[in-house]
N, C-alpha and C positions, 0 to 999 in steps of 0.2 A: 367489748365483747368480740371474741375472735370469730371471723366469718368462715363459713364452710367453703373451702376451696375444692371444688368437685374433682378437678382433674388430677388431684393428688391421690385419689382412691385407686384401688387395684382390681377393679372388676371390669375388664375389657370384654367386649362382645364382638361377634362376627356380624357385620351389618350388610344389608343389600348394597350392591355396587353403585346404585343411584341414590344413596342416602343423602349426600350433600345437596344435590339439585332438588330432591324432593322436599327437604327441610326448607330450602330457600323459597320454593314455590308455595309451600303452605304459609310461610311468613308473609310473602308478597300478597297472597290471597286475603290475608288478614289486614293488609295495608299497614304493615309494620316494617320498621327499619331495624338493622342489627343493633343500633343503639337503644332502641326501645326494649329489646330483649334483655340487654345488659342492665338497663335501668330497672326493669320489672323484677329482675332477680336480686338486684341490690336491695330492694325493699324487703326481700325475704332473707336478707343477710346471706345471700349466696353469691359467690364470685364466679362469674363466667365472662371473662374479658371479651370486648368486641373483636379484638384481634384473633382470639381463640375461636369465636363464633365464625369469623370469616374463613379461617382455615378449615373448620368443620364443613362449612357449606361448599368450599372448593374441593373437598375430598383429600386434602394434603395431610390430614391427621386422622388417626383412628380414635373416635370419641369413646367415652365411657358411658355405661348405662345410666348413671345418675345425671350426667350432662345432658343426654338426650331427653330424659324425663323432665328435667328442669326446663330445658329449652322449649319443649312442647307445652308444658304447663304455663310458661310465661306467655305463650301465644294465646292459649285459653279458648280456642274455637272448637267446635264439634269436629272439624276436620283434623285438627291437631290431636284431639283425644282419640279419634279413630286411628290415626297413624301410630299413636303410642301403643294402643292395643295390638295393632298389627305387628309392631316390632317386638313388644315385650311380652304380651299375654298369649299370643297365638304360637303354638308349637306345631310345625309342619313335619309330620313323620312319614306320611305315605305319598304325598304329592309334592312336587316342586313348588315352593312359594312363588306366587305371581308378583308382578309389579303392583305397587299400591294403587296405581292409576288404572289398573286393568278393570274394564267395565264389569267383568264377571267375577271379580275378586270374592264377593260375598257368597256367590254360588259355589265357588271352588272351596271356600272354607267349610261350607255345609257338607260338601262331598268328603273333605278331609275328616270332619267330625264323624260322618257316617262310617267311614272306613275304620276309624278307631273303635267305634262301637261294634263293628263286625268282629274285630279281633277278640273283644271281651265276651261277645254273646253267642258265637257259634264255635263250638269246640270240635276237636278232631273226632270225638265220639258221636257227633251229630249224624243223623241218617244220611246216606249217600246222596239222595235226591236234594236234600237241603244244601249240602256242601257244593253240589254241582250248580245249583241255581245261584248260590252265593258267588261262585267263581265267575259265572257268566256276567252277573251284575257288576262285580268288582272289575273285571276286564273292561267292560263298557265305560265305567266311571273313569278308570285310569286313562283310557284312550281319549275320551272326550276332554278330560282335564288337561291332558298333554296338548291338545289342539287349542283349547281356550287359554292355557297358560302363556302362550306366546302371542305377542301383538304384531308379529310380522305378517304382512299381506302384500300381494302384488296386484296391480291392475295392468293387464296386457291388452294392447290394442292390436287387432288382427283385421286385415282387409287387403283388397287388391292393390296392385301398383298404381300410384297416382290418385288414390281415393281421398287423400288429404289427412291421413292419420297424424303425421308429424306436426302439421300446422295446428290441428286440434289439440294435440298434446301440449305444445308450447303455450297456447292460450289458456288451457285448463289448468296447467301447472304453474303458470306465471313466468315462464322462461321467455321474456319479451324485452325488446329494445324500445322503450316508450317513445323516444323522439325520432324514430326511423322515418325516412322520407316517404317510403312506399310500404303498403301492407306486407308484401313478401319479405321485406327487410326487417320486419318486427321480430321474426322468429330467431331465437338464439341458436337453434339447430338448423342444419342445412335443409332447405325445402326447394322444390321445383315442380315441374309437371309430372314427375314420376321417375323411378329408377335413380333416386338421389342418394339415399343412405346405403352404404356398402355392407352393413351388417346390423345385427340386433343392437339396439341402444337401450341402456337401462339408466334410469334417473333415481338416485338414492340420496338420502340426507346424511351428511357427514360433518366433520369438524370445520371444514373450509372448502372453498370452491376449487375443483380440480377435475381432471379426467384420468381414468385408468383404462389401459388398453390390454385386452387379452388377445395376443397375436395368433394368427393361423399357424399351424405346424409347418415345418419345412416341406413335408410331404404334400400338404394341401396346396401350398404355394406352387410347388413343382407341377402339380396336375394342372392348375390354371394357366401357368406359363406354357406348359406343353400344348394345351388346347389353343391358346391364343396364337402361339407360333405355328402350330399345325395349320390353322386356318389361313394365316397370312402367307405362309410358305406355299400352301396349295394354290391360293389365289394368284400367285405370281409364277406358276408353272403352266406353260402353254398347253401341256398335254392334258390337264385336268379340265373336265367340262364344268360349266357353271353350277349345275345341280349338285355334283359331288363335292365341289368346293364349299358349297353352302352347308353341306352336311358335316364336314370335317371340323370337329371341335365346336365348343360353345362356351363363351364367356359372357356373363351378363354385362350389359352396357355400363353399369356403375363400377364393376370390377375392372373392366377393360380401361375405362377412363382413369381409374386409380393407378393401374400398372403403367399406362403411358406417361402419366405425370411423374410417377416415381422414376421412370427411366429417362425423363426429359425428352420424350418423343411425342409425335402425333401420328395420325393415320398415314400421312404421306411419307414421313421419315421412316416409319416402321416398314412400309412397303419397300422403300429403297434399301433398307437394311436386309430385308428378306431376299431381294434380288441379288445382293452381293454375296449371299451364302450358297454354298454348294449342296448343303443338306439341311434338313430340319434340325438335326442335332446341333449343327453349327449355329443356326439362328437362335436356338434356345440358349446356348452357351453365351453368345454375345448379348442377348437380351438380359440374362440374369446378371451379367457383369455390370450392365448399366443400372440395374436396380440397386446395387451396392447394399445388399441385404446385411452384410457383416457390420455396416455402420448404423443399422437401424435396430437398436436394442432398447430404446427408451419405452417404458410401459406406464409411466406416471408423469403428469404435468400439473403443476399447482399454480394458482393465480399469483401467490406471493413471489414465485420464482422469476416472474417476468418484470421487466422494467419499462412498461409501456404506460402511457397516460390514458388508459382505457377504463371504462366502468367495468364492473364484474361481468355483466351480461354481454358487453361488446367484446371483452376478452374471450368469453366462452364462445361467442359466435365465430370469431376469427380463428381461434385455436381448434375448435371442432371442425370447421370447414377445411383447414389445412390437413387434418388427419383424414377426414372423410374423402378428400380429393387427392390424397397422395402427395401433398406439397410440403409436408413436414419431413425434413431430411433425416430425422432421428427415429421415426416411427415406421414400422413394417406394416404388412397387410393385417388389418384388424379382423378378428373373429367376433369380438364383442367390445363395445365401448360403454364404459360406465361413467356417467356424468354425476359427479359428487357435488351437491349443493349444500350450503350451510342452512341451519334451521332458520325459518322465516322467509326464505326465498320462495319455496312452494307453500301452498296453503297448509295450515296446521290441521292435525287430526289426532284421534286417540291411538292411531296405529303407527307402526314402523313400516311405512309404505315404500314400495319399489314400483316405479312406473316403467313398463316395458313397451318399447316401440319395435314390433317385430318387422322382419323384412316383408315387403309386399308380396302378395300371392300373384303368381303368373295368371294371366287371363285364360291361358290354355294350359291345362295340366292338372295334376292331382292337388288337392288341398291337404292331403295327408302328409304333412311335413313334420319332421321330428321336433323342431322348435315349437311348432304350433301345438302338437300333441302334448308336449311337456307342459305348456300353459293350461291346456284343457284338463289334463290329468291332475294337476296340482290342486289339492283341496284348499289351499290358502290363496289361490289366484282367482280374481274376477276377470273373465275374458270379455272384452268389448268388441263385438263383431261390427266392423265399420263398413258402410255402403255409401255410395253416392246417392243423393236424394232422388234422382230421376229413376234409377233402377233398383231402389231398395225394396226387398233385400236382394242383393246381387246373386248371381248364379253361384259364385264361390261361397258365399255365406250359406246359401241353401244347401250346397254340397256338404258343408261342415255339419249343418243341422241334420241332414239325412244320414250322414255317417254316424253321428252320435246316437240317433234313434236305432239304426240298424245293428249297432254293436251293444245296445243295452245300456248306454251311458245316460240314463234318464236323469240321474241326479245332477249331472253337469248342466243340462238345460234348465232343470227346475230351480237350481240354486245359484249357479255360477256363471251365467251368461247374460249379457245385455246387448241389444242392437242399437247402434248409434248411426243415425242418418246425418250426412254432412252436406247440406246445401251450399252452393257457392253463388256469390253475387246476389241477384234478385231471382234466383231460380225458383224459390218456393212461391213467390208472389205471382209468377207467370203461369201457374197451373189453373185448370178450370175444375169446377165441381161437376163430377160425372153425372149427377142427377139433374142438374139444372142447365149445364153448359155454360154457366157464367163464370167469369174469373173470380177467384177468391178475393175477399175484402180485406183479409189480414193474414199475417204470417201464422198466427195462432190457428186460423181456419185451415190453412194449407197443411200445417203439421197434423191436425186432427184427421184430415182426409188421408194423408199419407200413412198415419198410424193404423187407420182402419184397413187400408190397402195391404200393409205389411202383415197385420194380424190375419186377414182373410187368406193370405198366401201361405202362411205358416201353420195356421190352425188345423187344416186337414192332415198335416204331417203328424200332429199330436192327437189324432182322433181316438187313439186307444188309451189316452191318459186323462185322468180326471184332474187336470191342472189348469191354472190360469195361464194367460198368454205370456210370452217372453217380453220383458219390459222393452219399450222402444223410446229412445231419447233423440233429441235433435240439437244440432249446434252449427251455427254459421259464424265462422271466425270473423267475417267482415260485417256482421250485423251488430248494431248497438243494442238491439232488442234481446239478443241471446247472451245471457249473463254466464260467463265461464264458471263462476262460483256456484251457480245452481246445478250445473252438470256435475261438478266435483262433489257437491253435497249429495246428489242422487247416487253417485257411485259409492260414496262412503256409506250411505244408507243401505245399499245392497250388501256391502261387506258386513255391516252391522246385522243384517238379516241372516247372513251366513253364520255369524257367531251366535245369534239368537237361536237358530235351529240346533246348533251344537249344544247350546246351553239347555234347551228343552230336553234333548236326549240325556244330558247329564242329570238334570233334575228328575226325569222319569226313572232313570236307572237308580238314582239315590233313593227315590220314593219306593221303588220296587224292593230294594234291598232292606229298607226299614220295615216294610210290610212283611217281608219274609222273616225277619228277626222277630217281629211281634207275633206272627201267627205260627211259628214253627212247632208249637205244642198243640195247636188247634186240630181237633179231629176232622172238622169240616174242611179245613185247609188240606189235610191229607187226602180226603175223598176227592176234592177238586183236582189235586195233583194226579190222582189215579185216573181221572177222566182224561186229563191232558195226556198222560202217559199212554193210555190206551189208543187215543187218536193218533198220536205221533208214531206209535209202534205200527199201527195199521198202515199209515202213510209210507213208512219205511219198508214194510213188508211188500207193498205194491211197487214202489219206485226204486227201492234199494237193489232189487233183482233185475231191473231193466237196464241193459246197456244203452248208452246214448246213440241216437242216429246221427252220425257225423258225415258231412259231405266234403267234397274236395276243397281244401283250404286255399290252394294257390290260385283259384279262379279270380278272387278279388285282386290279386297282384296283376293278372293279365288285363283285367278291366281298367285298372289305373294306368297301366302302360299305354293302352289304346287311347286314353284321354290326353296323353302327353304329347308335346311337340317333338318332332323327330330330332331336333337338336338336343333337347333335354335327354332323350333316350340315348343318343350318341354319347353324351357326356357320362351318363350312368354306365354304359357298357365299357367305356374307357377306364372307369374306376372300379371295375369288378362288382358293380351293383351298389356302390356306396356314393351317393350324390345327394346333396342337400335337397334338391328339388324333386328327386325321384329315388327314394331309398328302397331298394328291393327287399331288404331284410325287415325293415319297419313294416312294409306292406304285407309281408308274409305273416308277421305277428298279428296285424289287424285283421287279416283274412281268417286266421285261426279263431280270433275272438268272436267275429261275426258268426262263424259256424257254431261255436260253443253256445252263443246266445240263442240262436235258432233252435238248437237241440234241447235247451233247458228252459226256454221261455214258458212253455205250457206248464211244466212241472212247477216252476217258480210261482206262477200265479195260482195254480191249484192249491198249493200249500197255504197261500194267503187267504184264498176263499174258504178253505177248511177251517181256518182260525176265525175269520171275521163272520162268515155266514153260518158256521156250525157251533163250534165250541163256546164262543162268547155269548151265545143265546141261552145256554144252559144256566139256570139260576145259581147253582152252587159254584160253578166256574166263574160266573160274573162277579159273585160276591167275594170269592177268595183267591182267584187266580187270574183275574183280568190283567193286572199289572204285569204278571209273569208272561202272559200271552203277548202283551204289547212288546215286551222286551225280546221275546223270541222273534217276533216279526222284524224288529229293528236289526237284530243280529242276523236273521235270515238274509236280509238285503246286503248286509256287510259281508257275510260269508260268500254270497253269490258274486259280489263284486271282486272279492279276493280270488275266487275261482276264475273269473273272466280275465283278470290281470295275469294269473298264472298261465292260462292258455295263450295269452298274447306273448308272454315270455317264451313259452315252449315253441310256438309257431316261428318265432324269430331264431331261436337257438338251434333247434334240431337240424335245420337245413344249412346252418351257417358255414360250418367247417368244410363240408363237401362242396358247397356253392362257391366259397372263396377260392378253393383249389381247383375249380373246374376251368382251367385255363383255355381248354379247347372251346368251351361254350362262349366265353368272352371274346376269344379270337374270331370265332365264326360270326358272332353278332357284329363285331367291328368291321368285318369284311362285307357285310351287307351294304347294298347301295341301290340307287335308283328310286323310281317313284314308289315302288312297293316295299321300301325300306322298313317301315313300321310293321307292316303285316308279316314280313319275313322274320323280323326279330321276335315278334310275339309267337310265331310258329316254332322257332328254335327253342325258345324258353319253355313253351308248352311241351314240346317233345322231350326236353330234358327232365322236366318234372314227372312226366308220365313214366319215365324209366326208373324213378326213385321210389318204387313201391315199398321197399323196406323202410325208408324214412317216413313215408306217409302212414304206414302201419304203426311204426313206433310213435309217431305223433298222436295218432288216434288212441293208442294204448295209454299214453301219458295223460291225455285229456280225460279219459275215463278214470284214471287213478286220481287225478286232481279233483274231479267231481266228487268222488268218494271221500277223499281226504279233507277237502276244503269246505264241503257243505254237509253231505249226509252223515259222515262220522261225527261231526260237531253236534248235529241235531240228535244223533243217537246217544251221544254222551250225556244228554240232559235227562234221559230216563234210565231207570235203574238196571234193567236187563240188557244183556249184550244183544245186539242186532246183527244178524248175518246179512252182509252187504254183497253186492254182485262181485263176482270174480272179474278181473280185468285182463286176463290172459287172452 
C-alpha cells in the first residue's frame, strides 16, 4: 500500500515566524523526540521523515498545512490540539494574531470574534447613537488588543548616584561572575561607589552574547570637550579667581574619566597640556586630536569575535569595563550601551524583557530628566524607584512621586511603579524598633518596619486617591537571605498585573459591545440612552462654554532651575537650554501639563461623580446602560490623558524656535558670574519669558483648543445632537 507523502501536496500556508520553535516546544512539553513523531505517523501510513521534521522546527523550510496537522496530531496533547486550532481554524481579520504563548491569547480571540459579530450585526442604517457607541467600544478594543498583542516590556531602574542600582540589576538578572574573589567583582557590569556608568545601559535577550553601542553625536561630544577644556584652561590662568573657574564648564566625573582615558591623559597631564596652549580653542584642538575619534567607529562587539580564554560573563565584564572607562580604542563616547545576552542567561519569563539601568540622579537638581520621563511615560515599562535603605524613600524619589501627582499622572503610580530599598552589609539589622527602642531581631522585622515607614511617608501624598500603597520591595545583594529570583518574580508579577488591567478593559469593552448589539432594538435601552444623553448634554452645556483658567506655565521651569547646581545651570546655558540634566524645553512642557491638570482637575472629577453618584443609581440606566457608562468613564480618563500629553507637547514646542534663536539670552546668562550666579540667571530667564506675551497667549489658546478637541468634542460625539462648545479665540 502506497504511503501518503505529505510534502508532495500543493497547499502551502503562511505561518507565524515562530512556528518552528513553537512546534519544538510543544513536542518537548510532551516529552517526545523527533523520532517519536516520525514513528507515530508511520503507524498511520503517513511519511514525514525525521530530517524533514528537523528542518520544519529549525524554520529552514515552509511546511504544508497537512504536515502541520499530522505533526500535531502525532503529539496528541491538548496543547498540540490548541495550537492546531490557533493555526488552522482561527482566522484573524480585525486584530493582529498574537503569539501562541501570549497569556491573553484567548481574550484576544474573543475580542476578534466580537468585532466580526459587530460587522454582521450593526448596519450603516442603524441609529446614530448606536453607531457612535459601537465606534467607541471598537476603538477601545483595538487599542487594548494592540497593547496585549505584544509581549515586549521594560523594567527601568531609577535612583540616585551611588544607590546600588547596577549591583542590584546584576544580581537580579544573573549577570554575575560566580567565582569572583570579592563581592564587588561578581558583577558583570561596572560598579563602584557611584558615578561609574557613563550612560544608560539596556539588557536584552538576543541570539548570542554581545554589546551594541549607540554613540553620542559629534555635536554632543564637542560640547563636553569644550566644557572640559574650558574648565582646565580657566584653572590654569592666573587672572581667573577660584570661584569663577569653578563655574566654567561642567563635565560629570564619569564622562571626564572616560575622556581622559580615551586621550591617554590624567588630571596632571591635562593641566600641563592646558598650560602649553595660548587659547582655549588651541587646547580643544589638541585634546580632540588625542581622542582619535576618526578611529573609533565600532558599534558592535560579539563574544565569538574574541580569542580569549574567558567565560562569557568574564568577557562581558572586561569588555563592558573597557567601553565604560574609555579604554577600548575602537569605541567612541557611548550614549547608550545595549548588552545582548542569549536566552537562559537571564531568568525566563513570558515576556520579551528589556532591563534598563538609567543614569543616576544627581543629589542636587531636578529629577525631571528626559530619559527618566520616557520610562515613566511608557505604558509598557515598569519603573523601579530605588533608594538606599536608611533614607528610603529618598528625596529624589519623593520628588518624582510629587511630580507625577502634580501633573495628573495617577495611572503611572497606580500601575507602573515599584519602590526598591537597597540595604548594604548589615544595615537592616542595625536599626531599632521605634516603639520599643530595641534592635530588630531579624531582617524580616527590619524590612516590615521600613515598609511601614515608607508607606507613612508616601500615603499623605496620595490622600486624594482611593488607592492602595505603592509596592515596596527590599534587596540586599550581600545577604544570603534575600533571594534575587523572588525580587524578579515580584517584578514580573507587577508586569502581569499591568497586562491584567489592560485585559479587564478589553473584556469590559467587548462585553459592552455585545450588550449594545443585543439591546439595540430594546425600547428600554433607548430610554436609558436618552437619560445618559440628557445628563451628558447638561454637563457639556455647563462646562463646554467655560474657558479654562490657565496660569503662567514657565514658573515650573524657574523652580527647577533654582533646585539645580550652578554648574548644571552653566552647562545648560552653554547648550542653549539643551542639557541632559537640565532640559529647558522639557521643563516648559511639564510646566504646561501641570497648569492644564490644575485647570481641568475639578471638571474631570465632577464628570466622574455625575456618572457614579447620579446616573448609575437610576434603575433603567443601571439595567440597560451601566456597561456603556463604565466605558465612557474609561475613555474619559484616556481622553483626559491625551489632552495632558498634548499640552505637554505644546508647552515644549511653542517656545522652542524663539528660545533656540535667542542668542542674546544665552550669552547674557553665560556672562553671569559670582555668588549670585543662579539668582541672576533665573532673573534673566524670567524677564525673557515675561516679554513673550504673544507666545504665552498662543499657548493658552492652543491648550483651550486641545481641551475642546481631545475631551469635550469626543464626549459630545457620543450623543446625537450637536453641542455648541466654547470659542477659543
